[in-house]
C-alpha positions as CSV (number, residue, x, y, z in Angstrom):
1,M,-0.1,0.2,-0.3
2,S,1.5,3.5,-0.7
3,E,2.6,5.6,2.1
4,S,-0.4,8.0,1.5
5,L,-3.3,6.0,1.4
6,I,-5.1,5.2,3.7
7,Y,-6.8,2.5,2.1
8,S,-6.2,0.4,-1.1
9,Y,-8.9,-0.9,-3.4
10,G,-7.9,-4.8,-3.9
11,E,-8.5,-5.8,-7.4
12,L,-11.2,-3.8,-9.3
13,Y,-13.0,-4.1,-12.9
14,S,-14.0,-1.0,-15.7
15,G,-17.4,-0.6,-17.0
16,V,-20.3,1.4,-18.0
17,L,-23.1,2.5,-15.6
18,I,-26.2,0.4,-17.8
19,K,-28.9,1.0,-14.9
20,R,-29.1,1.5,-10.9
21,Y,-32.6,0.0,-9.8
22,K,-34.2,-1.6,-6.8
23,R,-31.8,0.3,-4.9
24,F,-29.1,-2.1,-4.8
25,M,-28.6,-3.9,-7.9
26,A,-26.8,-2.2,-10.9
27,D,-26.3,-3.5,-14.4
28,I,-22.7,-2.8,-15.5
29,K,-21.4,-2.8,-18.8
30,L,-17.5,-4.3,-18.4
31,N,-14.9,-3.3,-20.9
32,S,-15.1,-6.6,-21.8
33,G,-18.2,-6.3,-23.4
34,E,-20.0,-8.9,-20.6
35,V,-22.8,-7.6,-19.1
36,I,-23.5,-8.0,-15.7
37,V,-25.6,-7.2,-12.4
38,A,-23.4,-5.8,-9.2
39,H,-24.4,-5.0,-6.1
40,C,-25.1,-1.2,-5.6
41,P,-23.9,-1.1,-1.4
42,N,-25.9,2.2,-1.2
43,T,-29.6,3.1,-0.1
44,G,-29.0,6.5,-0.7
45,P,-30.7,8.4,-3.9
46,M,-27.1,9.4,-4.9
47,T,-28.3,12.3,-6.3
48,G,-25.7,13.6,-9.2
49,V,-23.7,10.4,-9.1
50,C,-26.0,7.6,-10.2
51,I,-25.2,8.7,-14.2
52,P,-25.9,5.7,-17.0
53,E,-22.8,5.5,-19.5
54,N,-20.4,7.0,-17.1
55,P,-17.6,4.9,-16.1
56,V,-18.0,2.6,-12.9
57,M,-15.2,0.4,-11.2
58,V,-16.9,-2.9,-9.6
59,S,-14.5,-5.5,-7.0
60,K,-15.4,-8.9,-7.3
61,S,-16.1,-11.7,-4.8
62,D,-15.0,-15.4,-4.8
63,N,-17.8,-16.4,-2.0
64,P,-19.6,-18.8,-3.5
65,K,-22.8,-17.6,-1.2
66,R,-23.0,-14.5,-2.1
67,K,-25.7,-14.1,-4.3
68,L,-24.1,-11.6,-6.6
69,A,-20.7,-11.6,-7.2
70,Y,-19.7,-8.0,-8.5
71,T,-20.1,-4.6,-6.2
72,W,-20.5,-1.3,-7.5
73,E,-17.2,0.6,-5.8
74,L,-16.6,3.8,-7.8
75,I,-18.0,6.1,-10.3
76,Q,-16.3,8.9,-12.4
77,V,-18.7,11.9,-12.9
78,G,-17.7,15.5,-14.0
79,D,-18.7,18.4,-12.4
80,N,-15.7,20.1,-11.6
81,Q,-13.5,17.8,-13.3
82,P,-13.2,14.1,-14.4
83,T,-13.2,12.7,-10.2
84,W,-13.9,9.1,-9.2
85,V,-16.5,8.8,-6.4
86,G,-16.8,6.3,-4.0
87,I,-20.3,4.0,-4.0
88,N,-19.9,2.1,-1.3
89,T,-21.0,3.3,2.1
90,S,-19.5,0.6,4.1
91,L,-16.4,1.9,3.2
92,P,-16.4,5.2,5.2
93,N,-16.4,4.4,8.2
94,R,-13.8,1.6,8.2
95,I,-11.9,4.2,6.5
96,V,-11.9,6.9,9.5
97,G,-11.4,3.8,11.7
98,L,-8.0,3.4,10.1
99,A,-7.3,7.0,10.0
100,L,-7.8,7.3,13.7
101,Q,-5.4,4.6,14.3
102,K,-3.1,6.8,12.5
103,R,-4.2,9.8,14.5
104,L,-4.8,12.0,11.1
105,F,-7.3,13.9,12.3
106,S,-5.7,16.7,15.2
107,Q,-8.6,18.6,16.2
108,L,-9.6,15.5,18.2
109,G,-6.9,15.6,20.3
110,G,-5.1,12.4,22.4
111,Y,-7.8,10.3,22.7
112,T,-6.4,7.0,24.1
113,K,-9.0,4.4,23.1
114,V,-11.4,4.1,20.2
115,R,-14.7,2.2,20.2
116,R,-16.9,1.6,18.1
117,E,-20.7,1.6,17.6
118,V,-21.6,2.4,21.1
119,K,-25.0,2.6,22.8
120,Y,-25.7,6.3,23.4
121,G,-29.0,8.9,23.6
122,V,-32.3,8.0,25.7
123,G,-32.4,4.4,26.7
124,G,-29.7,3.5,25.2
125,K,-31.3,3.3,21.6
126,S,-28.8,4.6,19.5
127,R,-25.2,3.6,18.5
128,V,-22.4,6.2,18.1
129,D,-19.7,5.3,15.3
130,F,-16.8,6.0,17.7
131,L,-16.4,6.6,21.0
132,L,-13.1,8.2,21.6
133,E,-11.7,7.8,25.3
134,A,-9.6,10.7,26.7
135,D,-8.3,11.4,29.7
136,E,-10.6,13.9,30.8
137,Q,-13.9,13.2,28.5
138,L,-15.2,11.0,25.6
139,I,-15.4,12.0,22.7
140,Y,-18.5,10.5,21.2
141,L,-18.0,10.8,17.1
142,E,-20.7,10.3,13.9
143,V,-19.8,9.9,10.0
144,K,-21.8,10.5,7.1
145,N,-20.6,9.9,3.9
146,T,-21.2,13.0,1.1
147,T,-21.1,12.8,-2.5
148,W,-23.9,15.3,-3.5
149,C,-22.0,18.3,-4.8
150,Q,-23.0,21.9,-6.4
151,G,-20.3,23.0,-8.4
152,D,-17.1,22.6,-5.8
153,L,-19.6,23.2,-3.2
154,A,-20.2,19.1,-1.3
155,L,-23.4,19.0,0.3
156,F,-25.0,16.7,2.9
157,P,-27.6,15.4,3.0
158,D,-29.4,15.0,-0.5
159,T,-32.6,14.1,0.9
160,V,-34.7,14.0,3.4
161,T,-33.1,11.9,6.7
162,E,-34.8,11.9,9.8
163,R,-31.9,9.5,10.9
164,G,-30.1,12.3,9.8
165,Q,-32.0,14.6,12.5
166,K,-31.8,12.2,15.5
167,H,-28.5,11.8,15.4
168,L,-27.7,16.2,15.5
169,T,-30.4,15.9,18.2
170,E,-28.5,13.6,20.7
171,L,-25.2,14.6,19.6
172,I,-26.7,18.4,21.0
173,D,-27.6,16.6,24.0
174,I,-24.0,14.9,24.5
175,V,-22.6,18.8,24.4
176,K,-24.9,19.8,27.2
177,G,-23.4,16.5,29.0
178,G,-20.4,17.7,29.5
179,D,-18.4,15.3,26.6
180,R,-17.4,16.5,23.1
181,A,-19.6,15.7,20.0
182,V,-18.1,15.6,16.8
183,M,-20.0,15.4,13.4
184,L,-17.6,14.0,10.7
185,Y,-18.5,14.3,7.0
186,F,-17.0,11.8,4.9
187,I,-16.7,14.0,1.4
188,N,-16.3,10.8,-0.7
189,R,-14.7,13.1,-3.8
190,G,-11.6,15.0,-4.6
191,D,-12.8,18.0,-6.2
192,C,-14.7,19.7,-3.6
193,P,-12.7,22.2,-1.4
194,K,-15.9,23.4,0.5
195,F,-18.8,22.0,2.1
196,A,-22.5,23.1,3.9
197,P,-25.5,21.4,4.8
198,G,-27.9,20.4,2.2
199,D,-30.7,22.9,2.8
200,A,-32.3,22.7,-0.3
201,A,-33.1,18.6,-0.1
202,D,-33.8,18.8,3.8
203,P,-34.8,22.0,5.4
204,V,-34.7,20.8,8.9
205,Y,-31.5,19.3,8.7
206,G,-30.1,22.5,7.6
207,G,-31.9,23.9,11.0
208,L,-30.1,21.5,13.2
209,F,-27.1,21.5,11.1
210,K,-26.8,25.2,12.6
211,Q,-28.0,24.4,16.3
212,A,-26.0,21.9,16.7
213,I,-23.1,24.2,15.6
214,A,-23.8,26.7,18.4
215,A,-24.5,24.7,20.9
216,G,-21.4,23.3,20.6
217,V,-21.2,20.7,18.5
218,E,-17.9,20.1,16.2
219,I,-17.9,19.6,12.7
220,L,-15.0,17.8,10.8
221,P,-15.5,17.7,7.0
222,C,-12.7,15.6,6.1
223,R,-12.0,15.5,2.4
224,F,-10.1,12.2,0.7
225,D,-9.3,11.9,-2.8
226,V,-10.2,8.7,-4.5
227,T,-8.8,6.6,-7.2
228,P,-9.3,3.3,-8.0
229,Q,-5.5,3.0,-6.1
230,G,-7.3,3.6,-2.9
231,V,-7.9,6.2,-0.8
232,K,-5.8,9.3,1.0
233,Y,-7.1,11.9,3.0
234,L,-6.7,15.4,1.9
235,G,-7.4,17.6,5.0
236,L,-10.6,20.0,5.5
237,A,-13.0,21.7,3.4
238,E,-14.1,24.8,3.8
239,L,-17.4,24.9,6.0
240,L,-20.3,26.8,5.2
241,T,-23.6,27.1,7.2
242,A,-25.2,27.7,3.8
243,N,-25.3,27.1,0.5
């Protein structure tokens, strides 16, 4: 693995997107000419990044128990310049976990232990993506995958998200309780140096976003360069409170 890469892809196969359907399936024509059905590991609307005829990359599993051997990993878009965008929403948390091990996010300070999927909130009915233990206080870290953009401005969310609204409310409560709360937006494309809440898609989320900042929730809009070789951390995007 390159020293600059946090995460390295295995062997990927090139093709073009024919169509996505039933949320979890995509027809893809490989460069070999074969048409395959690939698993689409993304439950969202994929606004602006689900474009038929655009170049895509897929991985292939040798697991005989899998219904679909191929997984759609990347698509290339041209909003600013030809840019690869990560499609697989299972990867951001894995990559953030690796970045935490490498202590790439200096804003989080000197934590001594990292735990995943820890119950919190009213009645312990929610799970925070990461709980960082420091000497003086806990850091609750939530991760949101971000692929929608307008020009060079990354936006989240791209649709109404009651779950996302709930997470912001719960992080506000964490701050009121005396611990740190951090929302990390994983900008899964390297062409967006700015970030803002997607008010047009979810005005309620946009309002809660501003309330969270006012309450002391920390916002980390993290940029990642995504290529067929792997994923590299680029640092923070400029944070705008409205688009």
